Phi, psi and omega in degrees: 000143182272155174259119172277137182233135183231130171254126189227163173194146178265350186260151181289153179275148182267002176222179178285146178307324184293334173303310183295313182304314184289327175291321177286328178293321182285329180287331181245017173317130179088342180239356181169183183200152170294130188242351176178191176170179180191161177225135179215188172300334181269347182141204183226167171204159178221134188258137182223141175237125178263125183281158176093170180241018171284189186286119183274347186301318177297321173296322184289324178296324177293309180310308182302321177299321177291319179297332178287337173276003186250162179274064181267146178293164180303333183270008187291131180222167187235136178235135180206162176078174179292330174273006173052052170302144185237134176233121176286144179287324175249134182302152185081168179272114181296000000 
């Protein structure tokens, strides 16, 4: 069973969302892929699917490391798994 991962922010990006999507897609090549995303009045999101039914946390940690190297806003966070675990890209609550 695949694990859905969602990247969210309410603040605008300083680059195109495609830049973020491409970097994440490259980082998870072979274990998952970016499957969608969107931008609207309440922010932006990127949807990711990780293959397999193993522990997704190490792969999410890798995604977070990639996001920290990119120009994502301070409030960016990742939600994943059946329990909807949340990981802030930057420590603390923005």
